[in-house]
VEXRO-331866 format. One record per residue: residue in three letters; x, y, z of N, C-alpha, C, O in turn. Coordinates in steps of 0.001 Angstrom, whole numbers, padded with zeros to 6 digits, always signed. Layout:
BEGIN
ALAXYZXYZXYZXYZ;...
This chain:
BEGIN
UNK-033706-139285-029943-031996-139274-030116-031681-138094-031045-032081-137904-032194;UNK-030569-137065-029997-029936-135837-031127-029453-136386-032064-029270-137592-031896;UNK-029120-135918-033154-028587-136122-034284-026995-135849-033994-026862-135149-032991;UNK-025879-136181-034547-024560-135761-034320-024611-134825-035641-025293-135067-036636;UNK-023557-133444-035416-023704-132642-036062-022223-132787-037178-021228-133390-036777;UNK-022252-132399-038032-020888-132934-039067-021194-132076-040331-022233-131649-040834;UNK-019629-131983-040698-019677-131063-041873-018708-132211-042734-017928-133069-042323;UNK-019203-131745-044354-019082-132770-045359-017719-132049-045951-017551-130830-045984;UNK-016774-133050-046415-015677-132608-046516-016038-132833-048555-016144-133927-049111;UNK-016136-131633-049157-017011-131808-050544-016094-131288-051526-015675-130131-051496;UNK-015731-132290-052545-014803-132114-053519-016349-131662-054959-016193-131224-056099;UNK-017203-131889-054484-018200-131988-056360-018165-133280-057194-018946-133576-058098;UNK-016924-134137-056646-017108-135953-057005-017597-136791-056727-018028-136789-055574;UNK-017846-138039-057593-019066-138456-057008-018472-139547-055799-019318-140413-055577;UNK-017540-139668-055179-017093-140234-053629-017586-139770-052960-018156-140350-052036;UNK-017584-138066-053192-018084-137234-051727-019202-137188-051722-019772-137123-050632;UNK-020102-137204-053170-021588-137709-053009-022485-138500-052946-023713-138460-052861;UNK-021349-139588-053025-021988-141143-052913-021636-141061-051290-022367-141851-050693;UNK-020996-140551-050649-020451-141054-049235-021813-140143-048356-022349-140523-047315;UNK-022171-138753-049209-022996-137964-048127-024452-138442-048673-025466-138109-048059;UNK-024511-139159-049734-025996-140465-049750-026472-141254-048527-027537-141481-047952;UNK-024801-141653-048368-024749-142467-047249-025022-142150-045599-025523-142843-044714;UNK-024538-140972-045603-024724-140184-044279-025698-139822-044208-026145-139588-043085;UNK-026572-139580-045469-028305-139126-045376-028957-140119-044926-029891-139904-044154;UNK-028658-141277-045258-029517-142817-045509-029596-143120-043984-030620-143634-043535;UNK-028443-142788-043097-028424-143196-041709-029068-142579-040819-029104-143047-039681;UNK-029815-141221-041177-030965-140426-040618-029851-139918-039103-030140-138894-038484;UNK-028682-140743-038705-028013-140310-037669-027326-138649-037225-027103-137943-036242;UNK-027212-138662-038607-026249-136928-038544-026810-135419-039003-027338-135270-040104;UNK-026645-134295-038043-026931-133324-038398-026402-132587-039323-025727-131775-038690;UNK-026253-132295-040770-025011-132077-041678-025374-130591-041787-026453-130212-042244;UNK-024736-130048-041492-024553-128549-040949-023936-127816-042341-024282-126699-042725;UNK-023048-128596-042947-022332-127762-043821-021619-128804-044842-021237-129949-044595;UNK-021537-127955-046267-020136-128311-047224-019054-127753-046802-019143-126637-046290;UNK-017676-128453-046929-017061-127510-047278-015708-127733-048429-015117-128782-048685;UNK-015554-126809-048806-014723-127224-050475-013084-126409-050168-012936-125273-049718;UNK-012288-127118-050458-011005-125996-050881-010575-125401-052046-010199-126121-052970;UNK-010570-124320-052141-010334-123794-053387-008878-123247-053373-008161-123028-052396;UNK-008431-122958-055644-006792-121988-054911-007494-120581-055108-008398-120276-055887;UNK-006923-119933-054322-007398-118340-053787-007166-117691-055026-007986-116838-055364;UNK-006033-117979-055896-006124-117377-057509-007218-117809-058644-007941-117047-059286;UNK-007145-119288-058724-007855-119672-060018-009634-120030-059306-010623-120307-059984;UNK-009588-119943-058254-010913-120251-057662-011459-121860-058122-012633-122039-058447;UNK-010757-122640-058106-011254-124206-058740-010785-125173-058017-009713-124952-057455;UNK-011256-126132-057876-010702-127269-056708-009836-128221-057222-010152-129283-057757;UNK-008641-127746-057014-007461-128012-056933-007557-129445-058364-008247-129077-059315;UNK-006991-130796-058504-006766-131481-059690-008585-131659-060632-008725-132027-061798;UNK-009402-131376-059933-010697-131519-060390-011399-130520-061546-012313-130651-062360;UNK-010179-129120-061051-010326-127868-062295-011938-127288-062157-012225-126426-062988;UNK-013034-127683-061173-013935-127510-061265-013944-126317-060768-013245-126174-059765;UNK-014892-124804-061398-014852-123259-061294-015992-123454-059726-016867-124257-059402;UNK-015459-122420-059187-016232-122403-057908-017769-121759-057988-018489-121891-056998;UNK-018156-121223-058895-019672-120653-059110-020574-122407-059602-021793-122349-059769;UNK-019840-123833-059788-020477-124504-060198-020365-125598-058828-021206-126485-058683;UNK-019375-125433-057991-019712-126171-056640-020966-125581-055692-021789-126075-054922;UNK-020574-123979-056286-021980-123545-055537-023420-123767-056258-024451-123571-055616;UNK-023439-124009-057048-024291-124587-058008-025004-125557-056800-026016-125520-056099;UNK-023492-126700-057066-024145-128095-056582-024876-128050-055267-025909-128661-054993;UNK-023883-126877-054151-024824-126665-052726-026190-125980-052500-026837-125833-051463;UNK-026424-125627-053692-028036-124741-053908-028760-125867-053967-029664-126060-053155;UNK-028438-126815-054998-029082-127817-055549-029308-129031-054606-030269-129793-054708;UNK-028161-129146-053527-028505-129702-052483-029080-129657-051292-029231-130612-050530;UNK-029590-127921-051023-030008-127202-050033-029395-127694-048760-029946-128075-047728;UNK-027513-127554-049218-026925-127869-048128-025864-126332-048025-025293-126016-049069;UNK-025671-125549-046919-024639-124567-047030-023526-124702-047477-023133-125869-047478;UNK-022789-123903-047898-021252-124279-048524-020405-122798-047888-020657-121597-047992;UNK-019257-123608-047173-018049-122867-046759-016968-123139-047247-016423-124179-046877;UNK-016406-122397-048107-015158-121932-048809-013516-121738-048077-013114-120732-047492;UNK-012872-122823-048281-011609-122802-047781-010479-122580-048804-010213-123475-049607;UNK-009542-120958-048799-008981-120952-049763-007753-121230-049602-007201-120463-048814;UNK-006841-122341-050209-005486-121996-050456-004781-121073-050656-005159-120490-051672;UNK-003867-120583-050178-003102-119738-050416-002336-119726-051427-002102-120847-051879;UNK-001692-118568-052134-000826-118600-053253-000082-119418-053540-000108-120108-054559;UNK+000857-119450-052472+002407-120840-052294+001610-121595-052655+002191-121852-053710;UNK+000173-122597-052722-000049-123911-052679+000755-124802-051466+000610-126025-051474;UNK+001232-124442-050882+002261-125642-049948+001701-126475-049247+000498-126346-049020;UNK+002165-127159-048913+001807-128626-048158+001308-128151-046755+000309-128428-046090;UNK+002604-127163-046519+002148-126280-044834+001179-125569-045252+000376-125799-044347;UNK+000641-124863-045960-000478-123778-046208-001760-124401-045965-002632-123935-045232;UNK-001830-125518-046642-002781-126402-046637-003199-127034-045188-004372-126967-044819;UNK-002149-127677-044348-002327-128185-043019-002627-126909-042061-003112-127079-040943;UNK-002292-125547-042593-002495-124245-041390-004311-124430-041955-005187-124702-041135;UNK-004603-124232-043399-005817-123746-043149-006888-124832-043017-008066-124495-042909;UNK-006577-125953-043020-007657-127180-042544-007479-126802-040766-008458-126704-040026;UNK-006307-126659-040386-006371-126858-039136-007285-125816-038604-008105-126248-037793;UNK-007357-124149-038948-007796-123421-039003-009364-123782-038679-010013-123726-037635;UNK-009733-124225-040173-011182-124773-040463-011419-125505-038843-011893-124940-037857;UNK-011042-126588-038921-011518-127798-038260-011336-126822-036350-012079-127161-035429;UNK-010405-125850-036192-011138-125372-034948-012339-124424-034922-013187-124386-034030;UNK-012305-123805-035818-013948-123057-036184-014802-123968-035771-015556-123707-034834;UNK-014827-125221-036417-016152-126336-036618-015856-126832-035223-016575-127720-034766;UNK-014872-126345-034511-015046-127621-032958-015943-125965-032391-017132-125742-032163;UNK-014873-125191-032338-016185-123921-031484-017294-124236-031598-017801-124430-030493;UNK-018221-124455-032730-019502-124290-032936-019989-125873-032519-021056-126332-032925;UNK-019521-126254-032086-019645-127782-031343-019723-129054-032452-020180-130153-032140;UNK-019374-128836-033357-019025-130039-034838-017992-130579-034411-017011-129857-034234;UNK-017911-131940-034135-016636-132697-033950-016533-134023-034732-016047-135072-034309;UNK-017049-133806-035887-017240-134883-037017-017019-134494-038104-017756-133544-038368;UNK-016110-134851-039192-016176-134254-040888-016230-135748-041620-015612-136733-041218;UNK-016983-135708-042623-017197-136719-043313-016330-136868-044736-016493-135832-045380;UNK-015709-137544-045243-014904-137690-045989-015097-139149-047017-015514-140201-046534;UNK-014722-139008-048483-015412-140123-049432-014622-140953-049918-014843-141619-050929;UNK-013425-140996-049100-012153-142003-049196-012675-143299-049258-013721-143651-048713;UNK-011814-144121-050038-012276-145486-050181-011071-146497-049568-011406-147102-048549;UNK-009916-146710-049994-009277-147526-049492-007294-146838-049575-006270-147518-049512;UNK-007413-145543-049708-005664-145349-049623-005655-144862-048227-006187-143839-047794;UNK-004840-145919-047471-004660-145759-045702-003669-144617-045634-003705-143989-044576;UNK-002960-144292-046366-001792-143240-046166-003024-142003-045955-003404-141585-044861;UNK-003362-141699-046865-004558-140302-047168-005311-140660-045487-005353-139733-044678;UNK-005754-141771-045176-006737-141638-044021-005975-141454-042859-006311-140506-042150;UNK-005277-141960-042594-004220-141993-041324-004048-140459-041548-004422-139792-040584;UNK-003527-139701-042692-003107-138633-042469-004127-137328-041861-003931-136317-041188;UNK-005392-138027-042558-006595-137082-042096-007183-137345-040710-007925-136659-040007;UNK-006690-138410-040551-007500-138439-038851-006094-138651-037718-006219-139259-036655;UNK-005021-138141-038098-003980-137139-037381-004315-135792-036985-004210-135281-035869;UNK-004807-135206-038257-005064-133611-038207-006308-133635-037978-006576-132440-038094;UNK-007587-134324-037651-008652-134028-036961-008207-134448-035184-008487-133625-034312;UNK-007625-135564-034872-007168-135829-034082-006386-134611-032883-006429-134594-031653;UNK-005708-133684-033863-005397-132776-032927-005823-131861-032891-005275-130961-032256;UNK-007117-131645-033624-008261-130927-033421-008998-131040-032224-009430-130102-031554;UNK-009158-132690-031914-009986-133105-030902-011339-133740-032532-012399-134233-032149;UNK-011209-133683-033406-012555-134085-033681-012454-135368-034492-011302-135771-034336;UNK-013261-136364-035448-012896-137360-035663-013889-137428-037160-014791-136600-037279;UNK-013684-138305-038096-013847-138681-039487-014630-139298-039498-014707-140161-038624;UNK-015545-139192-040416-016895-140735-040450-016431-140802-041905-016098-139722-042393;UNK-016319-142312-042987-016325-142709-043451-016984-143583-043911-016822-144773-043643;UNK-017996-143039-044826-019325-143824-045272-018692-145024-046055-018953-146142-045613;UNK-017682-144909-047454-017530-145691-047971-016290-146868-048044-016052-147634-048979;UNK-015593-146746-046752-014469-146586-046556-014457-148288-047093-015508-148893-047307;UNK-013425-148757-047219-013051-150090-047922-014001-151424-049063-013982-152620-049355;UNK-014753-150114-049357-015869-150829-050005-015333-151119-051326-014603-150240-051785;UNK-015587-152454-052251-015394-152936-053276-015644-151751-054354-016806-151422-054592;UNK-014587-151123-054994-014658-150050-056101-015353-150359-057406-015680-149413-058122;UNK-015581-151470-057740-016205-151647-059071-017611-151666-058728-018445-151235-059523;UNK-018052-152317-057164-019163-152580-056756-019968-151097-056614-021127-150786-056888;UNK-018956-150405-056122-019352-149457-055606-019656-148188-056820-020461-147294-056560;UNK-019011-148225-057985-019030-147032-058820-021013-147698-059249-021981-146960-059062;UNK-021133-149068-059770-021732-150109-059970-023351-149233-059608-024236-148824-060359;UNK-023200-149209-058203-024523-149025-057073-024398-147921-057638-025289-147888-058486;UNK-023432-146378-057696-023581-145066-057753-024560-144865-058743-025581-144202-058560;UNK-024191-145553-060013-024611-145354-061459-026457-145927-061752-027347-145452-062457;UNK-026408-147133-060829-027756-147968-060733-028699-146967-059621-029921-146967-059773;UNK-028145-146211-058623-028637-145580-057977-028986-143763-058504-029284-142755-057865;UNK-028877-143900-059209-029496-142647-060004-028707-141322-060448-029258-140336-060936;UNK-026965-141485-060137-026247-140827-059624-025794-139959-061162-025589-140768-062067;UNK-025676-139013-061433-024616-138533-062619-023502-137637-062535-023409-136640-061819;UNK-022559-138158-063446-021473-137578-063018-020710-137641-064405-020721-138619-065153;UNK-019913-136214-064679-018938-136117-065771-017934-136376-065678-017482-136335-064534;UNK-017175-136713-066596-015199-136691-065819-015169-135567-066694-015544-135281-067831;UNK-014487-134955-065582-013940-133541-065471-011985-133290-065455-011407-132235-065718;UNK-011347-134607-065068-009828-134362-065253-009658-136020-065682-010588-136818-065562;UNK-008475-136341-066136-008255-137563-066559-006509-137834-066794-005940-137046-067550;UNK-005990-138540-066379-004776-138830-066780-004441-139203-068025-004781-140286-068502;UNK-003511-138031-068850-003436-138403-070301-002739-139734-070625-002664-140284-071724;UNK-002205-140172-069351-001478-141653-069756-002284-142574-070160-002009-143429-071002;UNK-003681-142404-069381-004321-143818-069110-005556-143690-070137-006049-144649-070731;UNK-005989-142306-070255-007074-141592-070881-007465-141160-072027-007404-139932-072082;UNK-007834-141645-072954-007898-140673-074605-008494-138970-074093-008892-138569-073000;UNK-008367-138413-075145-008941-136931-074902-010314-137240-074706-010941-136875-073711;UNK-010881-138034-075820-012203-138391-076008-013313-139097-074948-014537-139200-075031;UNK-012290-139567-073845-012836-140049-072837-013328-139182-071698-013929-139621-070718;UNK-013071-138120-071878-013067-136968-070874-014600-135977-071313-014566-135307-072346;UNK-015799-135979-070483-016274-134800-070860-017862-135996-071229-018814-135699-071950;UNK-017652-137381-070421-018347-137747-070606-019147-138087-069262-018705-137852-068137;UNK-020295-138632-069517-020749-138821-068192-020847-140992-067827-021196-141972-068486;UNK-020372-140772-066606-020136-142376-066420-021145-143255-066329-022043-143339-065492;UNK-020852-144040-067482-021958-145313-067202-021378-147028-067807-020333-147275-068409;UNK-022250-147798-067471-021913-148953-067677-020623-149015-068851-019544-149536-068570;UNK-020954-148319-070386-020122-148125-071781-018779-147961-071293-017751-148581-071565;UNK-019050-146771-070333-017438-145773-070405-016786-146754-069121-015589-147031-069045;UNK-017380-147013-068566-016840-148247-067545-015869-149120-067523-014912-149340-066781;UNK-016595-149892-069143-016317-151219-069890-014707-150638-070708-014063-151650-070983;UNK-014167-149730-071012-013286-148903-071894-011878-148336-071002-010958-147648-071444;UNK-012087-148955-069398-011143-148745-068981-010184-149089-068950-009970-150295-068827;UNK-008939-147964-069070-007837-149355-069195-007228-150168-068333-007536-149875-067178;UNK-006431-151143-068418-005979-152135-067382-005157-151145-066343-004327-150274-066604;UNK-005726-151626-064969-005006-150935-063611-005480-149883-063011-005085-149369-061964;UNK-006853-149384-064106-007711-148136-063867-008469-148114-062643-009592-148479-062990;UNK-008483-147900-061462-009430-147970-060738-010604-147619-061136-010597-146567-061775;UNK-011636-148119-060994-013461-147662-061520-013913-146870-060977-015071-146719-061365;UNK-013499-145843-059815-013467-145220-058812-012315-143583-058772-012429-142453-058298;UNK-011460-144198-059419-010298-143509-059713-009665-142759-058258-009394-141582-058019;UNK-009566-144014-057419-009181-143831-055925-007927-143118-055975-007727-142119-055285;UNK-006898-143703-056939-005410-143461-056989-005273-142604-057912-004394-142778-058755;UNK-006292-141243-057969-005872-140324-058558-006306-140057-060256-006581-138972-060768;UNK-006263-141560-060996-006620-141697-062108-007604-140617-063053-007314-140156-064157;UNK-008826-140379-062270-009699-139426-063015-010219-138973-062248-010025-139484-061144;UNK-011167-137787-062301-011711-137093-061004-013278-136384-061917-013341-136128-063119;UNK-013881-136291-061352-015222-136184-061911-016400-134732-061290-015906-134128-060338;UNK-017504-134314-061652-018599-133375-061117-019915-134189-061264-020099-134757-062341;UNK-020775-134291-060357-021456-134419-059896-023140-133819-060168-023735-133349-059198;UNK-023673-133863-061222-024851-133141-061128-026381-133528-061061-027314-132751-061262;UNK-026458-134676-060788-027906-135205-060773-027780-136227-059866-026654-136703-059716;UNK-028490-136567-059375-029010-137640-058309-029940-137953-056994-030833-137123-056819;UNK-029897-138568-056448-031121-138852-055249-030776-137706-054275-031682-137095-053707;UNK-029591-137434-054095-029421-135879-053033-029557-134752-053405-029339-133823-052627;UNK-029900-134568-054524-030554-132925-055419-031449-132715-055278-032292-133602-055406;UNK-031699-131828-055038-033097-131333-055475-033716-131286-056605-034874-131546-056930;UNK-032463-130784-057382-032796-130109-058625-031373-130787-059568-030382-131160-058940;UNK-031422-130894-061241-030394-130893-061234-029526-129543-061818-029950-128484-062280;UNK-028005-130071-061582-027014-128552-061863-026928-128102-063205-026650-129090-063885;UNK-027002-127369-063724-027108-127014-065135-025673-126509-065311-025177-125715-064512;UNK-024864-127101-066627-023376-126835-067178-023696-127123-068575-024748-127627-068967;UNK-022820-126805-069208-021943-127056-070827-020916-127578-070652-020370-127584-069548;UNK-020505-128040-071528-019249-128416-071903-018541-127569-072672-019061-127099-073685;UNK-017215-127240-072295-016268-126019-073158-015284-127024-073576-015660-128136-073946;UNK-013789-126626-073530-012837-127125-074331-012610-128284-073424-013137-128394-072317;UNK-011409-129544-074217-010858-129907-073401-009139-129675-073534-008677-129783-074670;UNK-008292-129396-072524-007320-128893-072965-006115-129703-071980-006158-129822-070755;UNK-005190-130141-072784-004050-131053-071425-003074-130059-070577-002564-129149-071232;UNK-002792-130129-069324-001575-129496-069162-000734-130540-068188-001201-131573-067709;UNK+000289-130158-068049+001586-130883-067522+001748-130278-066228+001552-129126-065842;UNK+002172-131370-065615+002654-131170-063870+003907-131618-063843+004088-132700-064402;UNK+005311-130816-063090+006107-131151-063073+006524-131407-061397+006403-130368-060748;UNK+006953-132506-060653+007195-132271-059632+007896-133529-058647+007162-134490-058879;UNK+008977-133989-057647+009520-134291-057345+008607-135994-056361+007595-135864-055673;UNK+009085-136911-056515+008674-137954-056021+009638-138644-054856+010812-138898-055125;UNK+009203-138867-053842+010221-139132-052505+010267-140874-052855+009271-141564-053073;UNK+011297-141217-052843+011918-142211-052553+011976-143125-051360+012056-142426-050349;UNK+011968-144349-051084+011994-144763-049765+013587-144290-049219+013680-143955-048038;UNK+014800-144269-050070+015442-144027-049540+015976-142592-049050+017025-142323-048465;UNK+014798-141650-049523+014864-140459-049383+015262-139241-050261+015167-138033-050044;UNK+015709-139898-051255+016092-139181-052715+014969-138788-053327+013822-139220-053221;UNK+015479-137804-054068+013991-137253-054859+014092-137537-056344+015241-137440-056775;UNK+012890-137962-057489+012719-138514-058483+012015-137305-059476+010786-137321-059420;UNK+012425-136577-060103+011714-136037-061050+011112-136322-061706+011570-137093-062549;UNK+009717-135937-061806+008129-136667-062488+007545-135821-063385+007686-134629-063111;UNK+006811-136131-064568+006201-135339-065457+005108-135853-065326+005236-137076-065392;UNK+003444-135366-065075+002494-136362-065475+001601-135045-066596+001960-133922-066950;UNK+000816-135547-066773+000055-134651-067651-001578-135013-067835-001830-136216-067902;UNK-002573-134188-067912-004032-134626-067406-004691-133738-068403-004308-132611-068717;UNK-005942-134509-068959-007056-133610-069951-007888-133127-068733-008237-133908-067848;UNK-008164-131922-068727-009302-131186-068195-010179-130687-069125-009876-129870-069994;UNK-011690-131358-068883-012663-130452-069599-013283-129320-069195-013700-129455-068044;UNK-013456-128536-069541-014006-127151-069146-015598-126896-069192-016358-126781-070154;UNK-015872-126840-067507-016991-126955-067566-017959-125469-067231-018173-125053-066093;UNK-018415-124878-068388-019323-123432-067769-020849-123685-067417-021546-122764-066991;
């Protein structure tokens, strides 16, 4: 039976890596590429802060071609939707009708993705959807994956927790209310080893820096509330 062509939404973090692992285990898919969205100026992955050359190194270690999607300078939601739609249409023309995501339980995000895909005549594949996040991260570590914390919410993490490889000890020191997979955006990771890789991804740790972001939160009544958050970023070199 022919395998289903698929492209992998790749952040470089643990959830996309473990979802890829699950896809590979099925043997049902022809994995054509990884695709990653980069800031067009910084050449980094969104809130992960991971530089482009390390995502390239991951793709090389995986033996899977990497396709780069550059988000325009304005970084607007409209621009993001436009570049993703264009990417989806290009994949559709190549005969690829499926995209894999590493989402776990964010219903709004999955619904948003499915709406985007539906408009392009495509379908989403969610290998780790609705799994228990405590069990999931424990399985991830037990299966031999290694991932370093590259960004973390400063309100929930100490500076010293960033730049560490996730292991049982690190997980035991999570603050109350923090999802162990960081599914609510509490922290982000960079995977550098595991059963899906042909070789370890070499990198070294640079400085840890704090960056603050100001934004507006839309309330139920439609009003906007000014918000500010700070994140620790581990520079990966």
